C-alpha positions in Angstrom: 85.0 61.1 75.4 83.0 59.4 77.9 82.1 59.9 81.6 84.0 57.4 83.7 87.0 57.4 81.3 90.6 58.8 82.0 90.2 61.9 80.9 92.6 65.1 80.2 91.4 68.5 79.2 93.8 71.0 78.2 91.4 73.8 78.2 90.4 73.0 81.9 93.9 73.2 82.5 94.4 76.5 81.2 91.4 77.9 83.2 92.7 76.1 86.3 96.1 78.0 85.4 94.1 81.7 85.2 92.1 81.1 88.0 95.4 80.4 90.0 97.4 83.3 88.7 94.8 85.7 89.1 94.4 84.8 93.1 98.2 84.9 93.5 98.5 88.2 91.7 95.6 89.5 93.8 97.2 88.5 97.1 100.6 89.9 96.0 99.0 93.5 94.6 95.1 94.3 94.6 95.8 97.0 92.8 96.7 94.6 89.7 93.5 92.5 89.7 90.9 94.2 92.2 88.7 90.8 91.7 91.3 88.5 91.3 90.1 86.5 94.5 87.3 85.5 92.0 90.0 82.8 91.1 89.2 81.0 93.6 85.3 80.8 92.4 86.6 79.6 88.8 88.8 76.7 90.9 85.5 75.6 92.7 83.6 75.0 89.5 86.3 73.3 87.9 87.0 70.6 90.8 83.4 70.2 91.0 83.8 69.3 87.3 86.9 67.2 87.8 85.4 65.4 90.8 81.8 64.4 89.0 83.3 63.3 85.8 86.0 60.9 87.4 83.5 59.6 89.3 81.1 58.6 86.8 81.3 54.8 86.2 83.7 54.2 88.8 81.7 51.8 91.0 83.4 49.1 92.7 82.4 45.6 93.7 80.9 47.3 97.1 80.1 51.2 98.5 82.8 50.7 101.1 85.5 49.9 98.2 84.6 52.8 96.0 84.6 55.2 98.7 88.0 53.9 100.3 89.6 53.9 96.6 88.5 57.9 96.3 89.8 58.8 99.6 93.0 56.9 99.0 93.5 58.5 95.8 92.7 62.0 97.2 94.7 61.3 100.2 97.9 60.7 98.3 97.3 63.3 95.7 96.8 66.2 98.2 98.6 65.4 101.6 102.1 64.9 101.1 102.6 68.4 99.6 100.2 70.1 102.5 102.1 68.4 105.2 105.5 69.7 103.8 104.6 73.4 103.2 102.5 73.2 106.5 105.8 71.9 108.1 108.3 74.8 106.6 106.2 77.2 107.1 105.5 77.0 110.6 109.2 76.3 111.5 109.7 79.8 109.6 106.7 81.4 111.4 107.9 80.3 114.7 111.4 82.1 113.8 109.9 85.4 112.9 106.6 86.1 114.5 106.8 86.2 118.5 103.3 85.1 118.8 102.6 82.5 116.1 99.7 80.4 117.8 96.9 81.6 116.1 98.6 81.4 112.7 99.9 77.8 113.8 96.4 76.7 114.4 95.0 77.6 111.3 98.4 75.4 109.6 97.4 72.4 111.9 93.3 72.6 111.1 94.6 72.6 107.6 96.2 69.2 107.9 92.6 68.1 109.0 90.5 70.0 106.2 88.9 72.1 108.6 91.2 75.4 108.4 87.6 77.1 106.9 86.0 76.3 109.9 88.7 77.4 112.4 88.9 81.2 110.7 85.0 81.3 111.2 85.7 80.3 115.0 88.4 83.2 115.1 86.1 85.5 112.7 89.1 86.2 110.5 87.7 88.2 107.6 89.7 87.0 104.7 89.9 90.6 103.3 91.5 92.1 106.8 95.0 92.8 107.2 95.3 90.2 109.7 94.3 87.2 107.6 97.2 89.0 104.8 100.0 88.0 107.4 98.8 84.1 107.8 100.2 82.4 105.2 98.0 79.8 106.1 94.6 81.7 105.2 94.6 80.6 101.7 94.5 77.1 102.5 90.8 77.6 103.3 90.0 76.8 99.9 91.5 73.7 100.2 89.5 73.0 103.3 86.5 73.9 102.1 86.4 71.3 98.5 88.1 68.2 101.1 84.8 68.7 102.7 83.1 68.9 99.7 85.2 65.4 98.4 84.3 63.8 101.7 80.2 63.3 101.2 79.9 64.2 97.6 80.6 60.5 96.9 77.9 59.7 98.7 75.5 61.6 96.3 77.0 60.2 93.4 76.3 56.8 94.7 72.9 57.5 96.1 72.0 58.7 92.9 73.6 55.7 90.8 75.7 58.3 88.9 78.7 56.3 90.3 77.5 53.1 88.0 75.7 55.2 85.3 72.1 53.5 86.2 69.6 54.2 84.1 67.8 57.4 85.3 71.2 58.4 87.4 72.0 61.2 84.9 68.9 62.9 86.0 68.7 61.8 89.7 72.5 63.5 90.0 71.1 66.7 88.2 67.9 67.2 90.1 69.6 66.6 93.5 72.6 69.2 92.4 70.3 71.2 91.3 68.2 71.2 94.8 71.4 71.7 96.7 72.9 74.4 95.0 69.5 76.5 95.2 69.7 75.5 99.0 73.7 76.7 99.1 72.3 80.1 97.5 69.9 80.7 100.1 72.4 79.8 103.0 75.0 82.2 101.3 72.4 85.1 101.3 71.6 84.5 104.5 74.7 84.4 106.1 76.3 87.3 103.9 73.7 89.4 106.1 74.4 88.2 109.6 77.5 86.9 109.2 80.0 87.8 106.0 83.0 85.5 107.1 81.0 82.5 107.5 79.2 83.3 104.3 82.9 83.5 102.6 84.5 80.3 104.3 81.3 78.3 104.7 81.5 75.0 102.3 77.3 74.9 102.5 77.5 78.8 101.7 80.0 77.4 98.5 78.3 74.2 97.5 76.5 75.5 94.3 79.8 76.5 92.9 81.0 72.9 92.9 78.0 72.0 92.4 77.8 74.3 89.0 80.8 72.3 87.8 79.2 68.7 88.6 75.9 69.9 86.4 78.5 71.3 83.5 80.1 68.1 83.5 77.0 65.9 83.3 76.1 68.2 80.2 79.1 68.2 78.3 80.2 64.8 79.1 77.6 62.7 79.0 76.5 60.3 76.4 73.2 61.2 76.2 72.8 63.6 74.0 69.2 64.7 75.0 70.3 65.3 78.5 69.8 69.0 78.0 66.1 69.0 76.5 65.1 65.9 79.0 65.9 68.0 82.0 64.3 71.3 81.0 60.9 69.1 80.4 
């Protein structure tokens, strides 16, 4: 298997399924899998892996064409199901909830990929009872991933990884490593001053997605000397 090719990894599908099941189980009953929310972290790493592999060697005739093609594919894959879910859930919420404003705002924000930022603004702790009653709280991770998808193709292009140019593997690896270290410091800082932001804020979660990108580079690259070269 080579970067830039259409790939399917059964083990990734298995990990993705495991991550989803643990997260769902946690939300239904925390006693069964007390740390089930970590499924979101696993899913983030897998997303970083998948997007990095899919963008490698996919440079179009122009930068604009490369970016527009990626965004078009992402929107077609995510938006239809999201719109249907938000519409049906919003309708049901209006029927059973006498004060659905905050919940509806979360759903609307998710359609624009900013529900995590809205939850930060209203200081909605993920582990609070209020968050549990909001069916759109879980969409924060989708918004976080969409924000990552928004600017990650630019990093791939700037480092030359989209064309697999000379030194592009090292360029992207060092870039992801530097940004990951920065992300960890952001998380540690926010964890002390604002735990809600530390949980929802994409820059504080970037290192998880970047870890998946580094894993893709390590396992899928044709350059078998990558690991040794990277460590020199």
